[in-house]
NUKOL-505529 format. One line per field, with one value per residue: residue in one letter; y, x, z of N, C-alpha, C, O in turn; residue number from 1. Coordinates in Angstrom, 3 decimals. Each point is the difference from the previous one (the first is absolute). Layout:
// residues N
r <- [A|...]
n.north <- [Y|...]
n.east <- [X|...]
n.up <- [Z|...]
ca.north <- [Y|...]
ca.east <- [X|...]
ca.up <- [Z|...]
c.north <- [Y|...]
c.east <- [X|...]
c.up <- [Z|...]
o.north <- [Y|...]
o.east <- [X|...]
o.up <- [Z|...]
k <- [NUM|...]
//
This chain:
// residues 153
r <- [M|P|D|L|Y|A|Y|T|D|G|A|C|S|G|N|P|G|P|G|G|W|G|V|L|L|Q|A|K|I|G|N|E|V|V|K|E|R|T|L|S|G|G|E|A|T|T|T|N|N|R|M|E|L|L|A|A|I|T|A|L|E|T|L|E|R|S|S|K|L|T|I|V|T|D|S|A|Y|V|K|N|G|V|T|G|W|I|H|G|W|K|R|N|G|W|K|T|S|N|K|K|P|V|K|N|V|E|L|W|Q|R|L|D|D|A|Q|A|R|H|D|V|T|W|E|W|V|K|G|H|A|G|H|P|E|N|E|R|A|D|E|L|A|R|E|G|M|K|P|F|K|K|G|A|A]
n.north <- [4.304|-0.514|-1.903|1.856|-1.853|0.731|-1.763|0.740|-0.083|-0.519|0.178|-1.456|0.309|-0.291|0.197|0.385|0.999|-2.047|1.622|-0.375|0.709|0.229|-0.170|0.122|0.257|1.031|-0.796|1.336|-1.892|1.595|-1.806|1.318|-1.918|2.235|0.358|-0.817|0.600|-0.891|0.065|0.333|-0.456|0.892|-1.019|1.061|2.240|-1.685|1.560|-1.231|0.675|-0.553|-2.057|-0.167|0.698|-1.348|-1.537|0.437|-0.084|-1.977|-0.972|0.802|-0.878|-1.906|0.464|-0.830|-1.328|2.194|-0.827|-1.023|0.444|-2.132|1.177|-1.679|0.549|-1.067|1.818|-1.316|-1.370|-1.685|-2.037|-1.474|-1.308|-1.670|-1.796|-0.872|-2.023|-1.067|-0.656|-1.903|-1.941|-0.333|-0.846|-2.230|0.709|-0.805|1.086|-1.485|-1.518|-1.846|1.194|-1.839|-0.280|1.355|-1.737|-0.403|1.122|-0.900|-1.722|0.370|0.550|-1.709|-1.186|0.953|-0.185|-1.858|-0.149|1.136|-1.536|-0.885|-1.264|0.727|-1.981|0.697|-1.589|-0.355|-0.883|-1.337|0.561|-0.226|1.547|-0.180|1.570|-0.683|1.559|-0.356|-1.419|0.829|1.101|-1.287|-0.783|1.475|0.069|-1.603|0.444|1.352|-1.422|-0.878|1.642|0.387|-1.404|-0.216|0.322|2.194|-0.985]
n.east <- [-16.020|2.011|-0.867|0.356|1.142|-0.188|0.779|-0.702|2.163|-0.454|2.152|-0.586|2.132|-1.850|0.291|1.565|-0.181|0.797|0.434|-2.184|0.474|-2.133|0.564|-2.006|1.258|-1.711|0.199|-1.402|-0.517|-0.781|-1.070|-0.811|1.155|0.128|0.137|1.878|-0.106|1.909|-0.553|2.125|-0.280|2.058|-0.346|2.000|-0.013|-1.364|-1.463|-0.818|0.380|2.012|0.207|-0.604|1.424|1.666|-0.777|-0.405|1.689|0.807|-1.142|0.386|1.620|-0.991|-1.395|-0.250|-1.779|-0.393|0.289|-1.411|0.408|-0.029|0.102|0.902|-0.962|1.986|0.517|-0.177|1.765|0.116|-1.004|0.612|1.744|-0.151|-0.753|1.829|0.907|-0.212|-2.141|-0.506|0.128|-1.595|-1.975|0.189|-0.609|-1.988|-1.773|1.153|-1.647|1.201|-0.987|-1.233|2.244|-0.679|-1.201|2.194|0.974|2.061|-0.113|0.249|2.059|1.428|-0.102|0.936|2.224|0.911|-0.053|1.730|1.584|-0.291|-1.024|0.710|-0.157|-0.616|1.425|-1.647|2.060|-1.780|1.543|1.043|-0.838|2.067|0.947|-1.612|-1.621|-1.662|-1.587|-1.563|-1.706|-1.633|-1.494|-1.629|-1.731|-1.561|-1.567|-1.709|-1.449|-1.329|-0.526|-1.964|-1.196|-0.087|2.098|-0.143|-1.677]
n.up <- [-19.345|-0.825|0.807|1.177|-0.699|2.114|-1.159|2.029|-0.610|2.155|-0.518|1.640|-0.625|1.270|2.218|-1.537|-2.024|-0.506|-1.467|0.419|-2.096|0.743|-2.208|0.991|-1.856|1.002|-2.093|1.197|-1.040|1.365|-0.831|-1.673|0.339|0.400|2.236|-0.973|2.169|-0.800|2.176|-0.673|2.168|-0.146|1.936|-0.143|-0.146|0.615|-0.746|1.663|2.089|0.739|0.895|2.137|1.583|0.632|1.427|2.146|1.455|0.666|1.653|2.048|1.248|0.651|1.714|-2.064|0.182|-0.123|2.064|-1.410|2.142|-0.786|1.898|-1.191|1.970|-0.027|-1.220|1.805|0.214|-1.443|0.110|1.551|-0.610|-1.495|1.101|0.958|0.373|-1.959|0.169|1.100|-1.110|-1.580|0.655|0.104|-2.042|-0.740|0.866|1.277|-0.004|-0.501|-1.694|-0.391|0.119|-1.648|0.896|-0.237|1.700|0.224|1.460|2.188|0.683|0.380|1.881|1.798|0.224|0.837|2.244|0.865|-0.408|2.017|-1.570|2.034|-1.068|2.057|-0.830|1.497|-0.229|0.293|1.542|-1.955|-1.399|-0.867|1.253|-1.401|-0.002|1.473|-0.684|-1.374|0.905|0.789|-1.490|-0.510|1.438|-0.234|-1.524|0.585|0.992|-1.553|-1.429|0.968|-1.243|2.233|-0.728|0.459|-1.072]
ca.north <- [0.158|-1.051|0.308|-0.375|-0.549|-0.376|-0.911|0.165|-0.803|-0.030|-1.205|0.110|-1.226|0.701|1.364|0.216|-1.076|0.168|0.197|0.252|0.615|-0.395|0.769|-0.493|1.077|-0.524|0.826|-0.877|0.450|-0.941|-0.925|-0.512|0.663|0.300|0.255|-0.334|0.238|-0.367|0.685|-0.492|0.382|-0.313|0.556|-0.985|0.158|0.887|-0.495|-0.281|1.271|0.753|-0.660|0.289|1.390|0.085|-0.560|1.003|1.151|-0.418|-0.055|1.358|0.665|-0.644|0.548|1.171|1.155|0.023|-1.090|-0.424|-1.442|-0.610|-0.763|-1.029|-0.387|-0.754|0.675|0.992|1.080|0.895|0.556|0.914|1.145|0.923|0.554|0.612|0.525|0.921|1.388|0.511|0.038|1.201|1.177|-0.029|-0.004|-1.368|-0.630|-0.717|0.697|0.145|0.859|-0.774|0.049|-1.049|-1.006|-0.064|1.303|0.316|-0.737|0.588|1.219|-0.385|-0.520|1.137|0.719|-0.861|-0.093|1.303|0.107|-0.938|-0.115|-1.332|-0.651|-1.037|-1.124|-0.995|-1.386|-0.901|-0.685|-1.475|-0.482|-0.509|1.094|-0.358|1.060|0.210|-1.143|0.301|1.057|-0.649|-0.751|0.965|0.535|-1.069|0.000|1.173|-0.222|-1.132|0.299|0.521|-1.038|-0.756|-1.203|0.260|-0.344]
ca.east <- [1.256|0.177|0.311|1.389|0.238|1.361|0.027|1.362|0.358|1.397|0.394|1.311|0.476|0.576|-0.514|0.536|0.646|-0.232|-1.388|-0.411|-1.321|-0.568|-1.158|-0.746|-0.840|-0.986|-1.074|-1.127|-1.324|-0.815|0.914|0.956|1.311|0.350|1.460|0.615|1.431|0.522|1.230|0.479|1.333|0.244|1.191|0.727|-0.363|-1.147|-1.116|-1.231|-0.724|0.685|-0.310|-1.411|-0.021|0.661|-0.915|-1.006|0.716|0.394|-1.241|-0.382|1.053|0.106|-1.003|0.608|-0.919|-0.964|-0.925|-0.945|0.283|-0.223|1.131|-0.447|1.111|-0.361|0.705|-0.802|0.970|-0.011|-1.331|-0.352|0.913|-0.195|-1.380|-0.343|1.080|0.916|-0.483|0.489|1.471|0.375|-0.291|0.935|1.389|0.410|0.107|-1.195|-0.790|0.830|1.158|1.140|0.085|-0.721|0.890|-0.049|-0.523|0.338|-0.905|-1.313|0.027|0.027|-1.346|-0.875|0.269|-0.430|-1.451|-0.568|-0.148|-1.018|-1.279|0.206|-0.861|0.745|-0.776|0.734|-0.463|0.723|1.092|0.073|-1.386|-0.524|-0.328|0.939|0.931|0.873|0.927|1.003|0.879|0.852|0.984|0.901|0.824|0.965|0.966|0.863|0.869|0.910|1.437|0.600|0.015|1.237|-0.030|-0.714|0.823]
ca.up <- [0.711|0.983|1.399|0.273|1.327|0.378|1.138|0.502|1.166|0.423|0.724|0.674|0.671|1.152|-0.002|-1.356|-0.731|-1.412|-0.298|-1.368|-0.221|-1.269|-0.472|-1.159|-0.568|-0.941|-0.570|-0.121|-0.447|0.778|0.664|-0.960|-0.028|-1.369|-0.043|1.281|0.125|1.310|0.483|1.300|0.371|1.379|0.683|0.821|1.390|0.021|0.815|-0.733|-0.227|-1.078|-1.266|-0.315|-0.489|-1.300|-1.030|-0.320|-0.639|-1.345|-0.832|-0.348|-0.753|-1.297|-0.898|-0.640|0.018|1.053|-0.242|1.057|0.228|1.299|0.520|0.907|0.819|1.189|1.071|0.734|0.234|-1.161|-0.237|1.090|-0.027|-1.101|-0.029|1.261|0.841|-0.692|0.096|1.288|-0.095|-0.740|0.856|1.138|-0.465|-0.145|1.336|0.414|1.031|1.205|-0.312|-0.472|-1.468|-0.714|-0.571|-1.476|-0.443|-1.374|-0.861|0.114|-0.786|-1.415|-0.289|0.004|-1.277|-1.132|0.023|-0.328|-1.483|-0.464|0.747|0.547|0.987|0.692|0.530|0.770|-0.046|0.910|-0.688|0.062|0.195|-1.265|-0.935|-1.065|-0.338|1.159|0.026|-1.045|0.510|1.000|-0.759|-0.552|1.141|0.370|-1.108|0.161|1.148|-0.273|-0.201|1.212|1.027|0.081|-0.846|-1.295|-1.160]
c.north <- [-1.113|0.528|-0.520|-0.417|-0.289|-0.835|-0.031|-0.897|0.139|-1.290|0.237|-1.342|0.435|1.433|0.839|-1.277|0.282|0.138|0.284|0.632|-0.450|0.826|-0.738|1.142|-0.611|1.095|-0.944|0.744|-1.008|-0.894|-0.529|0.842|0.237|0.312|-0.274|0.232|-0.382|0.714|-0.676|0.483|-0.334|0.659|-1.078|0.083|1.042|-0.543|-0.251|1.295|0.827|-0.600|0.239|1.419|0.129|-0.583|1.044|1.202|-0.338|-0.053|1.388|0.684|-0.557|0.609|1.351|1.204|-0.151|-1.018|-0.125|-1.481|-0.395|-0.774|-0.980|-0.531|-0.883|0.597|1.069|1.221|1.004|0.678|1.016|1.209|1.009|0.636|0.719|0.686|1.120|1.474|0.643|0.125|1.260|1.236|0.134|0.006|-1.400|-0.610|-0.710|0.797|0.125|0.568|-0.758|0.131|-1.190|-0.965|-0.030|1.302|0.301|-0.773|0.522|1.304|-0.288|-0.489|1.156|0.793|-0.759|-0.055|1.305|0.188|-0.824|0.124|-1.465|-0.383|-1.125|-1.060|-0.925|-1.353|-0.811|-0.753|-1.510|-0.596|-0.436|1.074|-0.130|1.083|0.311|-1.137|0.197|1.104|-0.563|-0.817|0.933|0.555|-1.053|-0.145|1.145|-0.180|-1.074|0.344|0.429|-1.021|-0.767|-1.264|0.209|-0.276|1.190]
c.east <- [0.139|0.198|1.408|0.133|1.473|-0.097|1.453|0.261|1.468|0.270|1.393|0.333|0.795|-0.512|0.797|0.683|-0.170|-1.492|-0.260|-1.373|-0.462|-1.268|-0.593|-0.916|-0.934|-0.941|-1.120|-1.191|-0.964|0.959|1.091|1.289|0.370|1.486|0.532|1.480|0.399|1.291|0.452|1.428|0.224|1.254|0.565|-0.417|-1.113|-1.031|-1.223|-0.736|0.637|-0.341|-1.461|-0.129|0.618|-0.860|-1.017|0.630|0.316|-1.222|-0.383|1.045|0.175|-0.964|0.509|-0.906|-0.976|-1.118|-0.963|0.260|-0.365|1.217|-0.543|1.222|-0.468|0.697|-0.915|0.904|-0.003|-1.336|-0.383|0.901|-0.351|-1.425|-0.350|1.154|0.807|-0.435|0.508|1.522|0.464|-0.252|0.991|1.469|0.622|0.429|-1.281|-0.721|0.760|1.376|1.265|0.080|-0.737|1.040|-0.200|-0.470|0.287|-0.894|-1.429|-0.074|-0.030|-1.408|-0.991|0.141|-0.539|-1.519|-0.688|-0.250|-1.184|-1.282|-0.019|-1.081|0.823|-0.940|0.942|-0.623|0.835|1.045|-0.081|-1.368|-0.644|-0.427|1.003|1.020|0.980|1.060|1.084|0.955|0.961|1.110|1.061|0.957|1.056|1.056|0.993|0.999|1.087|1.471|0.724|0.063|1.318|-0.144|-0.714|0.967|0.226]
c.up <- [1.044|1.406|0.313|1.453|0.201|1.242|0.484|1.206|0.287|0.748|0.576|0.623|1.196|-0.100|0.995|-0.545|-1.490|-0.282|-1.468|-0.039|-1.388|-0.294|-1.213|-0.423|-1.015|-0.459|-0.314|-0.629|0.565|0.773|-0.910|0.019|-1.445|-0.159|1.381|-0.032|1.413|0.262|1.311|0.225|1.478|0.540|0.877|1.474|0.129|0.986|-0.875|-0.287|-1.118|-1.363|-0.392|-0.525|-1.403|-1.107|-0.398|-0.740|-1.436|-0.930|-0.465|-0.855|-1.411|-1.023|-0.566|-0.038|1.155|-0.274|1.178|0.235|1.430|0.404|1.042|0.719|1.172|1.236|0.637|0.297|-1.154|-0.162|1.098|0.037|-1.059|-0.004|1.317|0.710|-0.671|0.126|1.304|-0.012|-0.709|0.822|1.114|-0.430|-0.100|1.364|0.319|1.057|1.322|-0.325|-0.426|-1.539|-0.632|-0.583|-1.534|-0.624|-1.454|-0.978|0.076|-0.800|-1.492|-0.402|-0.108|-1.307|-1.206|-0.091|-0.450|-1.506|-0.512|0.838|0.485|0.993|0.597|0.518|0.737|-0.202|0.981|-0.815|0.176|0.245|-1.332|-0.990|-1.153|-0.346|1.146|0.084|-1.092|0.422|1.034|-0.675|-0.609|1.049|0.355|-1.111|0.179|1.133|-0.291|-0.142|1.291|1.127|-0.060|-0.858|-1.318|-1.147|-0.890]
o.north <- [-0.199|1.114|-1.085|0.685|-0.460|0.491|-0.357|-0.317|0.297|-0.603|0.761|-0.680|0.312|0.476|0.154|-0.940|1.087|-0.720|0.286|-0.077|-0.283|0.399|-0.347|0.337|-0.736|0.810|-1.006|1.186|-1.158|0.488|-0.826|1.221|-0.948|-0.041|0.269|-0.188|0.266|0.258|-0.418|0.404|-0.554|0.751|-0.924|-1.028|1.192|-0.945|0.484|0.200|0.597|0.727|0.176|0.241|0.693|0.497|0.214|0.506|0.803|0.440|0.181|0.700|0.679|0.024|0.920|1.127|-1.099|-0.012|0.430|-0.803|0.819|-0.876|0.401|-0.471|0.150|-0.619|1.038|1.134|1.207|1.223|1.106|1.106|1.198|1.097|0.701|1.226|0.949|0.898|1.150|0.970|0.666|0.906|1.117|-0.334|-0.185|-0.733|0.400|1.045|0.923|-0.318|0.567|0.182|-1.111|0.411|0.178|-0.002|0.546|0.499|0.033|0.262|0.682|0.374|0.011|0.397|0.579|0.048|-0.023|0.799|0.094|0.634|-0.916|0.771|-0.779|0.300|-0.203|-0.135|0.307|-0.565|-0.490|-0.962|-0.086|-0.323|0.275|-0.302|0.291|0.231|-0.316|-0.085|0.390|0.042|-0.322|0.188|0.335|-0.269|-0.176|0.593|0.001|-0.642|-0.016|0.263|-0.203|-0.651|-0.952|0.360|-0.114]
o.east <- [-0.904|0.490|0.383|-0.472|0.680|-0.406|0.908|-0.911|0.802|-0.923|0.812|-0.871|1.186|-0.340|-0.431|0.342|-0.447|-0.807|0.913|-0.769|0.803|-0.749|0.711|-0.955|0.435|-0.469|0.192|-0.216|-0.019|0.887|0.818|-0.030|0.091|0.534|-0.656|0.649|-0.738|0.781|-0.814|0.693|-0.881|0.665|-0.698|-0.161|0.199|0.270|-0.091|-0.479|-0.717|-0.233|-0.295|-0.728|-0.548|0.023|-0.219|-0.553|-0.255|0.061|-0.340|-0.354|0.540|0.269|0.317|0.484|-0.201|-0.581|0.284|-0.091|-0.127|0.449|-0.639|0.945|-1.124|0.033|-0.275|-0.479|-0.056|-0.077|-0.444|-0.450|-0.071|-0.197|-1.010|0.035|0.420|0.841|0.440|0.548|0.933|0.833|0.318|0.878|1.178|0.982|-1.067|0.489|-0.260|1.001|1.093|-1.018|0.030|0.966|-1.114|-0.646|-0.853|-0.307|-0.696|-1.013|-0.677|-0.507|-0.842|-0.989|-0.645|-0.577|-1.084|-0.846|-0.337|-0.026|-0.337|-0.356|0.619|-1.037|1.145|-1.224|1.166|-0.307|-0.528|-0.153|-1.223|-0.630|1.183|1.186|1.172|1.157|1.169|1.200|1.167|1.151|1.188|1.189|1.157|1.167|1.202|1.079|1.059|0.846|1.230|0.596|0.565|-1.045|-0.221|1.175|0.673]
o.up <- [0.812|0.184|-0.436|0.907|-0.917|1.053|-0.751|0.764|-0.886|0.548|-0.528|0.543|-0.107|-1.083|1.143|0.717|-0.368|0.589|-0.775|0.958|-0.890|0.892|-0.942|0.701|-0.886|0.799|-0.684|0.250|-0.417|0.701|0.406|-0.150|-0.780|-1.108|1.006|-1.030|0.949|-0.916|0.824|-0.933|0.658|-0.713|0.419|0.658|-0.236|0.742|-1.128|-1.117|-0.804|-0.966|-1.181|-0.963|-0.858|-1.126|-1.193|-0.976|-0.897|-1.148|-1.169|-0.948|-0.873|-1.201|0.754|-0.102|0.517|-1.086|1.118|-0.928|0.911|-0.739|0.973|-0.633|0.480|1.063|-0.602|0.016|0.233|-0.117|-0.309|0.301|0.276|-0.522|0.069|0.108|0.661|-0.030|0.001|0.522|0.450|0.026|0.409|0.796|0.305|0.118|-0.465|0.431|0.773|0.643|0.014|-0.667|0.529|-0.644|-0.491|-1.048|-0.699|-1.082|-1.015|-0.649|-0.770|-1.057|-0.898|-0.617|-0.874|-1.086|-0.583|-0.402|-1.180|1.055|-0.750|0.891|-0.724|0.591|-0.404|0.025|0.251|-1.050|0.998|0.753|-0.116|-1.007|0.202|-0.139|-0.240|0.355|0.222|-0.264|0.036|0.434|-0.002|-0.257|0.252|0.287|-0.203|-0.010|0.628|0.623|0.048|1.044|-1.074|0.004|-0.748|0.060|-1.025]
k <- [1|2|3|4|5|6|7|8|9|10|11|12|13|14|15|16|17|18|19|20|21|22|23|24|25|26|27|28|29|30|31|32|33|34|35|36|37|38|39|40|41|42|43|44|45|46|47|48|49|50|51|52|53|54|55|56|57|58|59|60|61|62|63|64|65|66|67|68|69|70|71|72|73|74|75|76|77|78|79|80|81|82|83|84|85|86|87|88|89|90|91|92|93|94|95|96|97|98|99|100|101|102|103|104|105|106|107|108|109|110|111|112|113|114|115|116|117|118|119|120|121|122|123|124|125|126|127|128|129|130|131|132|133|134|135|136|137|138|139|140|141|142|143|144|145|146|147|148|149|150|151|152|153]
//
């Protein structure tokens, strides 16, 4: 059975501004990629954090059946949020520790629901540090943003 990986990234030109998200899904046996799929999209006015969240959400929602996978992100916001902060937010009625509403709550709830269907391991990698799959996810995010940038053809 191949191991499944989702490399996710978000990009924004201005924050807020036009943004994009990208996902590189790979099935691997050992280090050999046996199947690959790419996904991308974007929005006209968004933030980098929203695009990072949408990349992870899309990776999970794209999988048609319950899967064991590793999501690799360069977003500490997403990784720390989904593996740590989210538990307190849910206990506190989606409020932060200082009783403020959680930003991007609808995306966090969607991510929580999508993740519940799978066995997910989260990994963080440093962005723009030569990690080949992360660089590809970044390229996909920038592609997803292109239609929303001023002067886009």
